[in-house]
C-alpha positions in Angstrom: -6.9 8.5 -13.7 -9.9 6.3 -11.9 -8.7 3.6 -8.5 -11.2 0.9 -7.3 -9.7 0.9 -3.4 -11.2 -2.4 -1.9 -10.2 -1.9 2.1 -11.3 -1.7 5.2 -12.8 2.2 6.5 -12.7 3.6 10.1 -15.1 6.3 10.9 -13.0 7.4 13.6 -9.1 8.1 12.4 -7.4 7.0 9.0 -6.5 3.4 7.5 -7.5 1.3 4.7 -9.7 3.5 2.4 -10.3 6.1 5.2 -6.7 6.7 4.5 -5.8 6.0 1.1 -8.7 8.2 -0.1 -8.1 11.5 0.6 -4.9 11.5 -0.2 -5.9 10.2 -3.8 -8.2 12.7 -4.4 -5.8 16.1 -3.3 -3.5 14.5 -6.1 -6.3 14.7 -8.3 -7.4 10.7 -8.6 -11.2 9.8 -8.9 -11.5 6.6 -6.5 -14.0 4.4 -6.2 -13.5 3.2 -2.2 -15.4 -0.6 -1.4 -15.4 -0.7 1.7 -14.6 -4.5 3.4 -15.3 -3.4 7.4 -17.2 -0.1 8.6 -15.4 0.2 11.8 -15.3 2.6 14.5 -11.9 2.8 15.0 -8.9 0.7 14.0 -7.9 -2.1 15.8 -5.0 -0.9 17.7 -7.4 0.6 20.1 -8.3 -2.6 21.5 -11.6 -1.9 21.5 -14.1 -1.5 18.1 -17.8 -1.4 17.1 -19.1 -1.9 13.7 -19.4 -4.8 10.9 -17.1 -6.4 8.9 -18.7 -6.7 5.5 -19.2 -10.1 4.4 -17.3 -11.2 1.0 -20.6 -11.5 -0.7 -21.8 -8.0 -0.1 -18.2 -6.5 -0.9 -18.8 -8.9 -4.0 -22.3 -7.2 -4.7 -21.0 -3.9 -4.5 -18.4 -4.1 -7.1 -21.1 -5.9 -9.4 -23.3 -2.6 -8.7 -20.3 -0.8 -10.4 -20.1 -3.2 -13.4 -23.8 -2.9 -14.2 -23.1 1.2 -14.6 -20.2 0.2 -17.4 -17.6 1.9 -15.8 -15.1 -1.3 -15.1 -13.6 -0.2 -18.7 -12.6 2.9 -16.9 -10.9 1.4 -13.8 -6.6 1.9 -14.0 -5.7 0.6 -10.9 -7.3 -1.8 -8.5 -5.8 -1.3 -5.0 -6.0 -3.6 -2.4 -4.5 -3.6 1.3 -5.0 -5.8 4.9 -7.1 -8.8 3.6 -9.3 -10.2 6.7 -10.4 -13.3 5.1 -9.6 -15.8 2.2 -13.4 -14.8 0.8 -12.2 -11.3 1.2 -9.7 -12.4 -1.3 -11.5 -14.1 -4.0 -13.6 -11.5 -4.1 -10.8 -8.9 -4.8 -9.1 -11.2 -7.5 -12.6 -11.8 -9.1 -12.6 -8.1 -9.3 -9.2 -7.9 -10.7 -9.9 -10.4 -13.3 -13.1 -8.2 -14.3 -11.3 -4.8 -14.3 -8.4 -6.5 -16.5 -11.3 -7.9 -19.0 -12.8 -4.7 -19.2 -9.6 -2.4 -19.7 -6.4 -4.6 -20.3 -4.1 -1.6 -19.2 -5.5 -1.8 -15.6 -3.0 -2.8 -13.3 -3.6 -4.3 -9.6 -1.5 -2.9 -6.9 -1.4 -5.2 -3.3 -0.3 -3.9 -0.4 0.5 -7.4 1.4 -0.5 -6.9 5.2 0.9 -9.3 7.0 3.0 -7.6 10.0 6.0 -6.0 10.7 9.9 -6.5 12.6 8.3 -5.5 15.9 5.3 -7.4 16.0 5.5 -10.0 14.0 2.9 -11.6 11.9 -0.6 -10.4 13.4 -2.9 -11.9 11.0 -4.6 -15.1 10.7 -2.8 -18.1 9.4 -4.3 -18.4 5.9 -3.7 -14.7 4.9 0.2 -15.4 4.0 -0.5 -18.4 2.6 -3.4 -16.7 0.8 -1.1 -13.8 -0.5 2.0 -15.9 -1.6 0.1 -18.3 -3.4 -2.4 -16.7 -5.3 -2.5 -12.8 -4.3 0.8 -11.6 -5.5 1.2 -13.6 -8.1 -1.7 -11.6 -9.5 -0.5 -8.7 -9.1 1.2 -6.1 -10.7 2.5 -3.6 -7.9 3.3 -5.1 -4.5 4.2 -2.8 -1.4 5.5 -4.9 1.3 7.8 -3.7 4.4 10.8 -5.7 4.8 9.1 -8.0 7.3 6.2 -8.9 4.8 8.8 -8.9 1.9 11.1 -11.7 3.3 7.7 -13.7 4.7 6.5 -13.8 0.9 9.4 -15.0 -0.5 10.8 -17.0 2.5 14.4 -14.9 2.7 16.1 -12.8 5.3 16.4 -9.1 3.6 18.8 -7.3 5.6 21.5 -5.4 3.8 20.6 -4.0 0.3 22.3 -6.8 -1.6 19.9 -9.1 -0.2 17.2 -6.9 0.5 17.1 -6.3 -3.6 17.9 -10.6 -4.1 14.5 -10.5 -2.1 12.4 -8.1 -4.1 13.8 -10.2 -7.4 11.9 -13.4 -5.9 9.3 -11.5 -5.2 9.2 -10.4 -8.9 10.0 -14.3 -10.1 6.0 -14.6 -8.3 4.8 -12.3 -10.4 4.4 -8.5 -10.0 6.9 -6.4 -11.7 7.3 -3.6 -9.3 7.8 -4.3 -6.0 8.1 -0.7 -3.4 9.8 -1.9 -0.3 8.8 0.2 2.8 10.7 0.3 6.5 13.8 -0.5 4.7 16.6 -1.2 7.4 20.0 -2.1 6.6 22.6 -2.4 9.4 24.8 -0.1 7.6 22.6 2.5 7.3 23.2 5.8 9.3 21.6 5.9 12.8 18.2 7.3 13.1 17.2 6.8 9.6 15.0 4.6 7.3 14.7 3.9 3.3 12.6 3.2 0.8 13.3 0.8 -2.0 11.8 0.7 -5.3 12.5 -2.2 -7.7 11.0 -2.5 -11.5 12.4 -4.0 -14.6 13.7 -1.0 -15.2 16.1 -0.7 -12.1 16.3 0.1 -8.8 15.9 3.3 -6.8 16.2 3.9 -2.5 15.4 6.8 -0.3 16.7 7.3 2.9 15.1 9.8 5.5 15.0 10.6 9.1 13.5 8.1 11.4 10.4 9.4 12.8 10.0 7.5 16.2 6.2 6.8 16.2 4.1 4.3 15.3 1.5 5.6 12.4 -1.6 3.2 11.7 -2.5 4.1 8.1 0.7 5.2 6.9 1.6 2.4 4.9 -2.0 3.1 3.3 -1.3 6.2 2.6 2.1 4.9 0.7 1.0 2.7 -0.8 -2.3 4.5 -2.5 0.3 7.3 -3.6 3.2 5.8 -4.9 0.8 3.2 -7.3 -1.2 6.8 -8.2 2.3 8.4 -9.2 3.9 5.8 -11.1 1.2 4.6 -13.2 0.8 8.6 -14.0 4.5 8.3 -15.0 5.3 5.3 -15.2 8.8 6.6 -13.5 9.7 4.5 -10.6 12.2 7.1 -9.2 9.7 9.7 -9.6 7.2 8.1 -7.7 9.4 7.3 -4.4 10.7 10.9 -4.3 6.7 12.2 -4.4 5.5 9.5 -2.4 8.2 9.7 0.3 8.3 13.6 0.6 4.3 13.6 0.7 4.7 10.3 3.8 7.2 11.9 5.9 5.7 15.4 5.8 2.6 13.4 6.9 4.6 11.8 9.6 6.6 14.8 11.1 3.6 16.4 11.3 1.5 14.4 13.0 4.5 13.3 15.6 4.9 17.6 16.2 1.3 17.4 17.0 1.7 14.2 19.1 -1.6 13.0 17.8 -2.2 8.8 18.2 -4.0 9.8 14.4 -2.4 11.2 11.5 -2.8 14.3 10.8 -4.5 13.1 7.2 -6.7 16.4 6.3 -4.5 18.9 7.9 -1.2 17.0 5.8 -3.4 17.8 2.4 -0.7 20.3 0.5 2.5 17.7 1.4 0.1 15.5 -1.1 -0.4 18.0 -3.6 2.2 20.1 -3.3 5.6 17.3 -2.3 8.7 19.4 -1.0 10.6 16.6 -2.9 13.4 16.9 -0.3 15.2 13.8 -0.2 17.3 12.3 -2.9 16.9 9.4 -4.4 19.6 7.0 -5.6 19.7 4.2 -8.1 21.3 1.3 -6.9 21.3 -1.1 -9.8 
């Protein structure tokens, strides 16, 4: 499998491509990383250095890849945080070019906008871009529960309303919706869930909640789920593998008291997931 991953990069820490690429490589996926920024560290520190890469330069890199004649070998285009409308245009153009070369390729979009605690933290134009242009062109989206509601103008809370919101998102274009950070009011205390909804059905998995903020964990989740699902075509299996790997990554990071994901130290969790959590079919 080959994935064209168009995301940010940092020298220190793990977000964007700096979070997604290694776990994908560790499960045997060939990744073609294209960077949209090249920062010293993620912006959560409040200070960083390094350049934003212009949309024209990002497009130029993709054109160079196209000139090598490999777009027909790309199975997945993966994107995360989109910092500007210009980058969104470049990503959509890349998706069109890849699908023209390989009609079986899919586009997986992590529609990064915010979370329930912080609210929406992107520029006002980005939710509009995602809702009106990007998500309708995606095959797979991986929003958290807050972002799902923002995209669909709904208020997902319990299981039924979250399923309804996922269906509303699927009407927009993508056939598969992975909802992360699902916090149902009736869930057992100290737990959190992840939900996958496809044409074939819907599945949910519950894990203990690890009380930490983990920048980059969503990027790892989107990458692993997309790769597992594209390889197997089985959303339940992809969900089980992804949740197991990400939970153990977060637990190792939390146990170490690290602000940055222990991405490399946790590599066996990607290659050999423990599959310790039951996946339940809910539809």
